[in-house]
C-alpha positions in Angstrom: -7.1 -59.5 -31.3 -5.5 -60.8 -28.2 -2.0 -61.0 -29.6 -1.3 -57.3 -29.9 -2.7 -56.7 -26.4 -0.5 -59.4 -24.9 2.5 -58.0 -26.8 1.9 -54.5 -25.5 1.4 -55.8 -22.0 4.8 -57.6 -22.2 6.5 -54.4 -23.5 4.9 -52.0 -21.0 6.9 -48.9 -20.3 9.1 -49.0 -17.3 8.1 -47.2 -14.1 9.0 -43.5 -13.6 12.7 -42.7 -13.3 14.2 -40.9 -10.4 14.0 -37.6 -12.4 10.3 -38.0 -12.8 9.4 -38.9 -9.2 9.3 -35.8 -7.0 8.8 -36.7 -3.3 6.0 -34.9 -1.5 7.4 -32.0 0.5 5.6 -33.3 3.7 7.8 -36.4 3.6 10.8 -34.2 4.5 13.3 -36.4 2.9 16.0 -36.2 0.2 16.7 -38.1 -2.9 20.3 -39.2 -2.8 21.8 -40.2 -6.1 22.1 -43.9 -6.8 25.5 -45.6 -6.4 28.5 -44.9 -4.1 30.2 -41.6 -4.1 33.9 -42.1 -4.6 35.8 -38.8 -4.1 38.9 -38.2 -6.1 41.2 -36.0 -3.9 43.0 -33.7 -3.4 41.4 -30.9 -5.3 42.2 -27.2 -5.3 39.2 -24.9 -5.4 38.3 -21.2 -5.1 37.0 -20.1 -1.7 35.4 -16.7 -1.4 37.0 -14.1 0.8 34.1 -11.8 1.8 34.9 -8.1 1.8 34.8 -7.9 5.6 37.4 -10.7 5.9 40.0 -9.0 3.6 43.0 -7.3 5.2 43.3 -4.7 2.4 41.4 -3.2 -0.4 43.6 -4.9 -2.9 43.2 -8.4 -1.5 41.7 -10.9 -3.9 38.0 -11.9 -3.5 39.0 -15.6 -3.8 41.7 -17.7 -2.2 42.9 -21.1 -3.3 42.1 -23.9 -0.9 43.2 -27.5 -1.1 40.6 -30.1 -0.1 42.3 -33.4 0.8 39.9 -35.1 3.3 36.1 -35.3 3.2 35.8 -38.0 5.8 34.2 -35.5 8.4 32.2 -32.8 6.6 30.4 -30.0 8.5 28.1 -27.9 6.3 27.1 -24.6 8.0 23.9 -24.1 6.1 21.0 -26.4 5.4 21.1 -25.6 1.7 24.7 -26.9 1.4 23.9 -29.9 3.6 21.1 -30.9 1.2 23.6 -30.9 -1.7 26.2 -32.9 0.2 23.7 -35.5 1.2 22.1 -35.8 -2.2 25.5 -36.3 -3.8 25.8 -39.4 -1.6 28.2 -38.1 1.1 25.7 -37.9 3.9 27.4 -40.6 6.0 30.5 -38.3 6.1 28.5 -35.4 7.7 29.3 -34.9 11.4 27.0 -32.0 12.4 24.5 -29.6 11.1 23.3 -26.0 11.1 19.9 -25.4 12.6 18.4 -24.9 9.1 19.3 -28.5 8.1 16.0 -30.0 9.2 15.5 -32.9 6.7 15.0 -36.3 8.3 18.4 -37.7 7.3 20.2 -35.1 9.4 17.8 -35.1 12.4 20.1 -36.9 14.8 23.2 -34.8 14.1 24.5 -32.3 16.7 23.5 -28.7 16.0 26.3 -26.1 15.9 24.2 -22.9 15.5 21.4 -21.0 17.1 19.4 -18.7 14.8 22.0 -17.4 12.4 24.9 -17.6 14.9 27.4 -20.4 14.5 29.4 -21.6 17.5 33.1 -22.0 16.8 33.6 -24.2 19.8 30.7 -26.4 18.8 32.1 -26.8 15.3 35.7 -27.6 16.3 34.5 -30.0 19.0 33.2 -32.3 16.2 36.7 -32.5 14.7 35.7 -31.8 11.1 38.2 -32.3 8.2 36.2 -29.9 6.0 33.9 -27.0 6.9 31.5 -25.6 4.2 30.0 -22.2 4.7 28.5 -19.5 2.5 28.8 -15.7 2.5 26.0 -15.3 5.0 27.5 -17.6 7.6 28.4 -15.7 10.7 29.2 -14.1 12.9 32.4 -12.6 11.4 34.5 -13.5 14.4 33.5 -17.2 14.3 34.2 -17.6 10.6 37.6 -16.0 11.1 38.3 -18.3 14.0 37.4 -21.3 11.9 39.6 -20.1 9.0 42.5 -19.8 11.4 42.0 -23.1 13.1 43.9 -25.2 10.6 40.7 -27.0 9.5 40.0 -26.7 5.7 37.2 -24.1 5.2 35.6 -23.4 1.9 33.2 -20.5 1.5 30.7 -20.4 -1.4 28.3 -17.8 -2.6 24.8 -17.5 -1.2 22.2 -18.3 -3.9 19.1 -16.3 -4.6 17.9 -17.6 -8.0 17.5 -20.8 -10.0 20.2 -19.6 -12.5 22.7 -19.6 -9.6 21.5 -22.9 -8.1 23.0 -25.2 -10.7 26.5 -23.8 -10.7 26.6 -24.1 -6.9 25.6 -27.8 -7.1 28.5 -28.3 -9.5 30.9 -26.2 -7.3 30.1 -28.3 -4.2 30.5 -31.5 -6.1 33.8 -30.4 -7.4 35.2 -29.5 -4.0 34.1 -32.8 -2.7 35.9 -34.6 -5.4 32.8 -36.0 -7.2 32.3 -33.6 -10.2 30.5 -36.2 -12.3 27.8 -36.7 -9.6 27.3 -32.9 -9.6 26.6 -33.0 -13.3 24.2 -35.9 -12.7 22.4 -34.0 -9.9 22.1 -30.9 -12.0 20.6 -32.9 -14.9 18.1 -34.6 -12.6 17.1 -31.3 -10.9 16.6 -29.6 -14.2 14.4 -32.4 -15.4 12.3 -32.3 -12.2 12.0 -28.5 -12.6 10.7 -29.1 -16.2 8.2 -31.6 -14.9 6.9 -29.1 -12.3 6.6 -26.4 -15.0 4.5 -28.7 -17.2 2.1 -29.5 -14.3 1.6 -26.0 -12.7 -2.1 -25.8 -11.7 -4.2 -23.0 -13.4 -4.8 -21.5 -9.9 -1.1 -20.6 -9.7 -0.7 -18.9 -13.0 -1.2 -15.1 -13.0 -1.8 -14.8 -9.3 -0.1 -11.8 -7.5 1.7 -13.2 -4.5 3.4 -11.1 -1.7 6.4 -12.6 0.0 6.6 -11.3 3.6 9.6 -11.8 5.8 8.3 -11.6 9.3 10.0 -11.7 12.8 7.3 -10.4 15.0 9.3 -10.8 18.2 12.0 -8.6 16.7 9.6 -6.1 15.1 10.8 -7.1 11.6 8.1 -6.8 8.9 9.5 -6.8 5.3 8.0 -7.1 1.9 10.0 -9.0 -0.7 10.9 -7.5 -4.0 13.3 -8.2 -6.9 16.2 -10.4 -5.7 14.4 -11.7 -2.6 14.6 -15.3 -3.9 10.9 -15.7 -3.7 10.5 -13.7 -6.9 12.4 -16.4 -8.8 10.2 -19.2 -7.4 7.0 -17.3 -8.2 8.1 -16.7 -11.8 8.6 -20.5 -12.2 4.9 -20.9 -11.3 3.8 -18.2 -13.7 2.8 -16.0 -10.7 3.6 -12.3 -10.1 5.7 -11.1 -7.3 3.7 -8.4 -5.6 6.7 -6.4 -4.4 8.2 -6.2 -7.8 4.8 -5.4 -9.4 4.3 -2.6 -7.0 7.6 -0.9 -7.9 10.0 -2.1 -5.2 13.6 -1.8 -6.5 15.4 -3.9 -3.8 15.1 -7.4 -2.3 13.3 -6.3 0.9 11.6 -3.1 2.0 9.7 -2.3 5.2 6.0 -3.2 4.9 3.7 -0.2 4.7 0.0 -0.1 4.5 0.2 1.9 1.2 2.5 -0.7 -0.4 0.3 -3.6 0.5 -2.9 -1.9 -0.7 -1.1 -0.8 -3.9 0.1 -4.4 -4.5 -3.2 -6.0 -3.9 -1.8 -9.6 -3.5 -4.1 -12.5 -4.0 -2.0 -14.7 -1.7 0.6 -14.1 0.9 3.7 -16.3 1.1 5.6 -16.5 4.4 8.1 -18.7 6.2 6.6 -20.9 8.9 8.5 -19.4 11.8 7.7 -16.0 10.6 4.0 -16.8 10.6 4.2 -18.2 14.1 6.0 -15.1 15.3 3.0 -12.9 14.5 0.4 -15.2 15.9 -0.4 -17.4 12.9 -3.2 -16.8 10.4 -5.2 -14.7 12.9 -2.2 -12.5 13.6 -1.0 -11.9 10.1 -4.3 -10.5 8.9 -4.0 -7.9 11.7 -0.9 -6.4 10.2 -1.8 -3.0 8.9 -2.8 -3.1 5.2 -3.3 -6.8 4.9 -7.0 -6.8 5.6 -7.4 -4.4 2.7 -6.0 -6.9 0.2 -7.7 -9.9 -1.5 -5.2 -12.2 0.4 -6.2 -10.7 3.8 -9.9 -10.6 3.1 -9.9 -14.3 2.0 -7.2 -15.4 4.5 -5.2 -16.9 1.7 -1.8 -17.5 3.2 0.8 -20.3 2.4 3.8 -21.0 4.5 6.9 -23.2 4.2 9.8 -24.1 6.5 12.4 -21.3 6.9 15.4 -23.4 5.9 13.7 -24.9 2.9 11.8 -22.2 1.1 14.8 -20.3 -0.3 17.3 -23.1 -0.1 17.7 -23.3 -3.9 19.0 -26.9 -4.2 17.9 -30.4 -4.8 14.5 -30.0 -3.0 13.5 -26.8 -4.9 11.3 -28.9 -7.3 9.5 -30.3 -4.2 9.0 -26.7 -2.9 7.5 -25.5 -6.2 5.3 -28.5 -6.6 4.0 -28.0 -3.1 3.3 -24.3 -3.8 1.4 -25.1 -6.9 -0.7 -27.7 -5.1 -1.4 -25.4 -2.1 -2.4 -22.6 -4.4 -4.8 -25.0 -6.2 -6.2 -26.0 -2.8 -6.8 -22.3 -1.9 -8.9 -21.8 -5.0 -10.6 -25.2 -5.1 -14.1 -24.8 -6.3 -13.6 -21.3 -7.6 -12.2 -22.2 -11.0 -8.9 -20.7 -12.3 
């Protein structure tokens, strides 16, 4: 009887692979791919020319850009920075946007304030490659960078999981490491599958309202289809309150009537937005919230601004945290 047991012990399954281990969001760290990244350059890629940057109505929406040097990379969004680091090129990054708040980038100089990028701050770091997306601004700054002689590649902003994987591959391609992009996509897809299989009962079927708040600026918006949050909630089996209440665009001004009609069980916000209205005590004072199950029961979950809608390698961490936090809100109440 001992022989089989000893045999099984000697053939025990290996520990969980990198795809199976999803770091806790509170650790605020990335999961770089194993092995050294060895870029094969130069590569020629498509860079978006946003409408406002075009000189005529007939100008193409893309321009060909040659990337020949990735020794000094400057990503101008936290989401892009996450991909660069996770692909294994973090040591080449020379600066960061304010939304790149993960630990690995903490000591890098910051070249933006709010959503405003400083051209002088960027160029002072002598980057060989600047990576931006279609929301990077202001317009004058991006135009100055494009005219500076430094290679600038602009990629699309991402608002869904379907768009997330192509962007990872796009960034890997322009960095000269396409095979690592495929590896990262495969790992992220596996982690997403792991999260879906372990979604707590408390998350499934809940109606959750995503509020975009900037109290100091008087901005109070309810998310709807295309906000990005709707895609995350769908992964958890939850309902997006704005979409369920009939909104037909990504964000609409919050109204008492809309909130009461939506009747969200939980409110989802960005951390700085929550702080801007006075925290939990302040958010329940917003007209209409007290008349919802979320407001009456003070059920609010918040996540870092640059992370919640980053749609990148840490999205599985975000979803796992959301599921765990929803379970904690309903602990002791059953599903």
